[in-house]
C-alpha positions as CSV (number, residue, x, y, z in Angstrom):
1,M,143.0,-76.2,12.0
2,K,146.6,-75.8,13.5
3,Q,145.7,-72.0,14.4
4,N,142.4,-73.0,16.1
5,N,144.5,-75.9,18.1
6,F,147.1,-73.2,19.1
7,I,144.4,-70.8,20.4
8,R,142.6,-73.6,22.1
9,F,145.9,-74.8,23.9
10,S,146.9,-70.9,24.7
11,V,143.5,-70.5,26.3
12,I,143.9,-73.7,28.3
13,A,147.4,-72.8,29.4
14,V,146.0,-69.2,30.4
15,L,143.2,-70.7,32.5
16,L,145.7,-73.2,34.2
17,V,148.1,-70.2,35.1
18,L,145.1,-68.2,36.5
19,G,143.9,-71.3,38.4
20,V,147.3,-71.8,40.2
21,F,147.5,-68.0,40.7
22,W,144.1,-68.0,42.2
23,A,144.8,-71.0,44.5
24,L,148.0,-69.2,45.7
25,V,146.0,-66.2,46.5
26,S,143.2,-68.0,48.2
27,A,145.8,-70.0,50.2
28,K,147.2,-66.6,51.4
29,D,143.9,-65.1,51.7
30,V,143.0,-67.1,54.8
31,A,144.8,-67.2,58.1
32,T,144.7,-70.9,58.1
33,G,142.1,-73.5,57.0
34,S,143.4,-76.3,59.3
35,Y,141.6,-75.2,62.5
36,P,138.0,-76.8,63.0
37,N,136.8,-73.1,63.6
38,A,139.1,-71.7,61.2
39,S,136.4,-68.8,60.5
40,F,137.2,-67.4,64.0
41,L,140.8,-66.3,63.0
42,A,141.6,-63.8,60.2
43,N,144.7,-62.5,58.8
44,A,145.1,-59.0,57.2
45,Q,144.9,-60.1,53.6
46,W,141.4,-61.7,54.5
47,L,140.4,-58.3,56.1
48,N,141.6,-56.2,53.2
49,S,139.7,-58.3,50.7
50,H,136.4,-58.0,52.8
51,I,136.8,-54.5,54.1
52,N,133.9,-53.0,52.2
53,D,131.5,-55.9,52.8
54,P,128.2,-54.2,54.0
55,K,127.5,-56.3,57.0
56,L,131.3,-56.2,58.3
57,V,132.0,-54.2,61.2
58,I,135.6,-53.8,62.1
59,V,135.9,-53.1,65.9
60,D,139.2,-51.7,67.5
61,V,139.0,-52.8,71.2
62,R,142.2,-51.2,72.4
63,E,142.3,-48.8,75.4
64,K,142.9,-45.2,74.6
65,K,146.3,-45.1,76.0
66,Y,147.5,-47.8,73.2
67,L,145.8,-46.2,70.2
68,K,148.8,-44.2,68.7
69,D,146.4,-42.4,66.4
70,A,146.4,-45.2,64.0
71,F,143.2,-47.3,63.0
72,I,142.3,-49.7,60.2
73,P,140.2,-47.8,57.8
74,H,136.1,-48.0,58.7
75,A,136.9,-49.3,62.2
76,I,135.0,-48.2,65.1
77,H,136.5,-48.0,68.5
78,M,134.9,-49.7,71.3
79,E,137.3,-50.6,74.4
80,W,137.2,-54.0,75.7
81,K,137.4,-52.6,79.3
82,Q,133.9,-51.4,79.0
83,F,132.6,-55.0,79.4
84,Q,134.3,-55.3,82.8
85,E,133.7,-53.6,86.0
86,S,135.0,-53.9,89.6
87,A,132.8,-55.0,92.6
88,T,134.6,-52.7,95.1
89,A,132.3,-53.8,98.0
90,R,133.6,-57.3,97.6
91,G,137.2,-56.4,96.4
92,I,136.8,-58.1,93.2
93,G,138.1,-56.7,89.7
94,G,137.4,-58.0,86.3
95,V,133.8,-58.7,86.6
96,F,131.7,-59.1,83.4
97,V,129.0,-56.5,83.3
98,G,126.3,-58.9,82.3
99,V,124.3,-59.6,79.1
100,D,122.0,-56.5,79.4
101,R,124.7,-54.0,79.6
102,A,126.7,-55.9,77.1
103,Q,124.1,-55.6,74.5
104,A,123.6,-51.8,75.4
105,I,127.4,-51.3,75.0
106,L,127.3,-53.1,71.4
107,G,124.2,-51.3,70.3
108,Q,125.5,-48.0,71.3
109,A,128.7,-48.8,69.3
110,G,126.4,-49.3,66.2
111,I,126.9,-53.1,66.2
112,A,123.8,-55.2,65.0
113,R,122.9,-58.8,65.7
114,G,123.3,-59.8,62.1
115,D,126.9,-58.1,61.6
116,T,130.1,-59.8,61.1
117,V,132.5,-58.3,63.9
118,V,136.1,-58.2,63.2
119,L,138.1,-57.6,66.5
120,Y,141.5,-56.3,66.6
121,D,144.0,-55.1,69.3
122,T,147.8,-54.7,69.4
123,V,150.6,-57.0,69.6
124,D,152.5,-54.6,71.8
125,R,150.0,-54.7,74.6
126,D,147.7,-57.5,74.0
127,G,148.4,-59.9,71.1
128,G,144.6,-61.0,70.9
129,A,144.0,-61.2,74.4
130,T,141.6,-58.4,74.7
131,S,140.0,-59.1,71.2
132,S,139.5,-62.5,72.8
133,Y,137.6,-61.1,75.6
134,V,135.1,-59.3,73.5
135,F,135.0,-62.5,71.2
136,W,133.9,-64.3,74.6
137,V,131.1,-61.7,75.3
138,L,129.8,-62.2,71.8
139,D,129.9,-65.9,72.5
140,V,127.9,-65.6,75.6
141,L,125.4,-63.7,73.5
142,G,125.2,-66.4,70.9
143,H,126.4,-63.8,68.3
144,G,127.1,-65.8,65.1
145,N,129.6,-64.1,63.1
146,K,132.9,-63.0,64.9
147,V,136.3,-63.0,64.0
148,V,139.8,-61.9,65.9
149,L,142.5,-60.5,63.6
150,E,145.6,-62.2,64.2
151,S,148.5,-60.3,65.4
152,G,146.2,-57.1,65.6
153,I,146.8,-53.9,63.9
154,E,150.7,-54.6,63.4
155,A,149.8,-57.4,61.0
156,W,147.7,-54.8,59.1
157,V,150.6,-52.3,58.8
158,A,153.3,-55.1,58.1
159,A,151.1,-56.3,55.2
160,G,151.4,-52.9,53.7
161,F,147.9,-51.5,54.3
162,K,147.2,-48.0,55.2
163,T,145.9,-46.5,58.3
164,V,143.8,-43.6,59.3
165,A,143.9,-41.2,62.2
166,S,140.7,-41.6,63.7
167,P,137.9,-44.2,63.8
168,R,134.6,-43.9,62.3
169,T,131.5,-43.1,64.3
170,A,128.4,-45.3,63.8
171,E,124.8,-44.7,64.6
172,P,123.5,-46.5,67.7
173,V,121.4,-49.5,66.9
174,L,119.3,-52.0,68.9
175,Y,121.2,-55.0,69.8
176,Q,119.2,-57.6,71.3
177,A,119.8,-61.3,71.5
178,P,116.9,-63.7,71.8
179,I,116.6,-65.4,75.1
180,E,117.0,-68.8,73.5
181,A,120.2,-67.8,71.8
182,L,122.1,-67.0,75.0
183,R,125.1,-69.1,75.9
184,L,125.2,-68.4,79.5
185,D,126.8,-71.9,80.1
186,R,129.9,-70.3,78.7
187,W,130.2,-67.8,81.6
188,A,131.2,-69.7,84.6
189,E,130.8,-68.4,88.2
190,S,132.4,-69.4,91.5
191,A,129.6,-71.2,93.0
192,F,129.3,-73.5,89.8
193,I,132.9,-74.3,90.0
194,Q,133.0,-74.8,93.7
195,A,130.2,-77.5,93.6
196,R,132.1,-79.5,90.8
197,L,135.4,-79.6,92.3
198,G,136.8,-83.1,92.0
199,D,134.2,-84.0,89.4
200,P,136.3,-85.6,86.5
201,F,133.9,-84.0,83.8
202,Y,135.2,-80.5,84.6
203,Q,138.6,-79.9,83.3
204,I,139.7,-76.5,85.0
205,L,142.6,-74.8,83.1
206,D,144.7,-72.1,85.0
207,V,146.3,-70.1,82.0
208,R,148.5,-67.7,84.3
209,S,152.2,-68.2,84.5
210,G,153.8,-71.3,86.1
211,D,155.0,-69.0,89.1
212,E,151.6,-67.7,89.6
213,Y,150.0,-71.0,89.3
214,L,152.5,-72.4,91.9
215,G,152.0,-69.4,94.3
216,T,155.7,-68.3,93.9
217,K,154.5,-65.1,92.3
218,L,151.5,-63.6,94.1
219,N,148.5,-61.8,92.3
220,E,147.3,-58.6,93.9
221,G,143.7,-57.6,94.8
222,L,142.1,-54.4,94.3
223,D,143.6,-52.9,97.5
224,G,147.0,-53.9,96.4
225,K,147.3,-56.6,98.8
226,P,148.4,-60.2,98.0
227,L,145.7,-62.7,97.2
228,K,146.0,-66.3,98.3
229,T,148.7,-68.3,97.2
230,G,148.2,-71.2,94.4
231,H,145.3,-72.1,92.3
232,V,141.9,-73.8,92.2
233,P,142.1,-77.2,93.5
234,G,142.6,-79.8,90.5
235,A,143.6,-77.0,88.0
236,Y,146.1,-77.8,85.4
237,N,148.4,-75.0,84.1
238,I,149.1,-73.9,80.5
239,D,150.3,-70.6,80.3
240,Y,148.3,-68.6,77.6
241,K,151.5,-67.4,75.9
242,Q,152.1,-70.9,74.8
243,N,149.3,-70.6,72.3
244,W,151.7,-68.2,70.2
245,A,154.1,-69.5,67.8
246,D,156.7,-66.6,68.8
247,G,156.4,-63.9,71.3
248,K,157.2,-61.2,69.0
249,S,154.5,-61.3,66.2
250,K,152.2,-63.2,68.4
251,T,150.7,-65.4,65.6
252,V,148.8,-68.4,66.7
253,K,150.5,-71.8,66.7
254,T,149.4,-74.3,64.0
255,Y,146.6,-76.6,64.8
256,A,149.1,-79.5,65.0
257,D,151.2,-77.7,67.6
258,L,147.9,-76.7,69.6
259,Q,146.9,-80.3,69.5
260,A,150.2,-81.2,71.1
261,L,149.8,-78.5,73.7
262,Y,146.2,-79.4,74.7
263,A,146.8,-83.2,74.1
264,G,145.6,-84.0,77.7
265,L,142.2,-82.2,77.4
266,D,139.1,-84.2,76.6
267,P,136.8,-82.2,74.1
268,N,134.0,-84.1,75.1
269,R,134.2,-82.9,78.6
270,S,133.8,-79.4,80.1
271,V,136.8,-77.0,80.1
272,I,136.8,-74.0,82.3
273,T,139.5,-71.4,81.8
274,Y,140.7,-68.7,84.2
275,C,143.5,-66.3,85.1
276,H,143.7,-63.4,87.4
277,S,141.2,-61.0,85.7
278,G,139.6,-62.7,82.8
279,R,141.6,-61.4,80.1
280,R,144.4,-64.0,79.5
281,G,141.6,-66.7,80.5
282,S,139.7,-65.3,77.5
283,F,142.6,-65.9,74.9
284,S,142.9,-69.5,76.0
285,Y,139.0,-69.8,75.9
286,F,139.3,-68.5,72.4
287,I,142.1,-70.9,71.4
288,L,139.9,-73.6,72.6
289,R,137.0,-72.6,70.7
290,L,139.3,-72.2,67.3
291,M,140.3,-75.7,68.1
292,G,136.7,-76.9,68.0
293,F,136.0,-77.2,71.6
294,E,132.3,-76.6,72.3
295,N,132.0,-77.3,75.9
296,V,134.3,-74.5,77.2
297,S,133.6,-71.6,79.4
298,L,135.5,-68.7,81.0
299,Y,135.6,-68.0,84.7
300,D,135.9,-64.3,84.0
301,S,136.1,-63.1,87.9
302,S,139.2,-65.6,88.1
303,W,141.7,-65.2,91.0
304,Y,140.5,-61.8,91.7
305,E,137.6,-63.6,93.2
306,W,138.7,-67.1,94.0
307,G,141.9,-65.8,95.5
308,N,140.3,-63.2,97.7
309,N,141.3,-63.8,101.3
310,G,137.9,-62.6,102.6
311,L,136.1,-65.4,100.6
312,F,136.0,-69.1,101.4
313,F,137.3,-70.5,98.3
314,P,139.9,-73.3,98.6
315,A,143.3,-73.1,96.9
316,E,146.1,-75.6,96.6
317,T,149.9,-75.2,95.8
318,Q,150.3,-78.7,94.1
319,A,151.0,-79.0,90.6
320,R,149.0,-81.3,88.4
321,R,150.4,-82.8,85.3
322,L,148.2,-83.0,82.1
323,A,148.5,-86.2,80.6
324,G,150.0,-86.2,77.1
325,G,150.1,-82.6,77.0
326,V,153.1,-80.1,76.7
327,P,153.8,-79.4,80.5
328,G,153.2,-76.0,82.2
329,A,154.1,-75.4,85.5
330,S,154.5,-79.1,86.1
331,A,158.0,-78.8,84.2
332,Q,159.2,-76.3,86.8
333,V,158.2,-78.7,89.6
334,A,159.5,-81.9,87.9
335,A,162.8,-79.9,87.4
336,K,163.1,-79.5,91.2
337,G,162.3,-83.1,91.9
338,A,159.2,-82.1,93.6
339,P,156.0,-84.4,93.6
340,L,153.6,-84.2,90.8
341,I,149.8,-85.3,90.8
342,D,149.2,-87.1,87.3
343,Q,145.9,-86.5,85.4
344,K,144.6,-90.2,86.0
345,K,145.4,-89.8,89.8
346,S,143.7,-86.5,89.9
347,E,140.7,-87.7,88.1
348,A,140.4,-90.6,90.4
349,G,140.1,-88.3,93.4
350,S,143.9,-88.1,94.6
351,K,144.2,-85.4,97.4
352,S,147.0,-82.9,97.5
353,A,150.4,-84.3,97.9
354,G,152.7,-81.7,99.5
355,G,150.6,-78.6,98.8
356,Y,148.4,-77.1,101.2
357,V,144.8,-76.2,100.7
358,S,143.7,-73.0,102.0
359,C,140.3,-71.6,102.2
360,G,140.8,-68.0,103.4
361,G,137.9,-66.1,105.0
């Protein structure tokens, strides 16, 4: 009897130890479970444990000059820049190629509609801000399973996993999204935004640096000439870099820290992100989606279009403070003692106070 009890207790003890071990491994296996859409973000451990899943497609989105002859095993190579083109006749860069060409690019790369697509880039150049652009493209197409690898290929190497010298080549397939699955509302265009300036339902988020937002640092057009000074009227500023916990590893902030950063944004209203060319804007778009924001879109042509001096889009230099959130450019303005437009006043229709409004043309 004593021997049976000893065996029974030994088995229970072993099971408890295994349970604790599995819990620790499981906790480590997931990037974080705290985000509402945590499945959008994965770490290297998760990818390694799923790397042989039959419907998993790993996609290296880096430009060729950043490849360094190192790839995650089984990855295909599909440059994110394929999804953008320049409208030279209009002097605009960073233009999305559209849903038809996007589907053709995905199909040519061997990506099928039902695949789980894992996107990665490099911390040195992107820190997720090009993987996020392809994530946005997939979101527009209504693609179900899509994941961004946190901290890119550097995280994979740092975890001790091997790389290979070349990507795999996949057979082309037909990628076709049903019309009813398309989410064209996630793709904001200038005419849509202009018609809604001053409408408090639409929260416009400029994710460029504070200097770009204020107009003290100018963006350039395709011709190398300076674009307009300032930002879209009514836009708030949260630099996309503030989404990272640190600038070296470029890991994403915890959900609690992101909530503090975006405290002034209402998830029940629309959010439109933009930057200079759509790349940085796509990263903040991704972060908001990770946080559970549903009504969010990217203005992909961004300041390339809106700031074009030959187009009649208004711009302002007045900083607007997002109520409750961590300040972006508004901190720079407040430090200088300059006036700010608070969120409540802005949504009540307050006009620019001290900043100018330019239409270009």
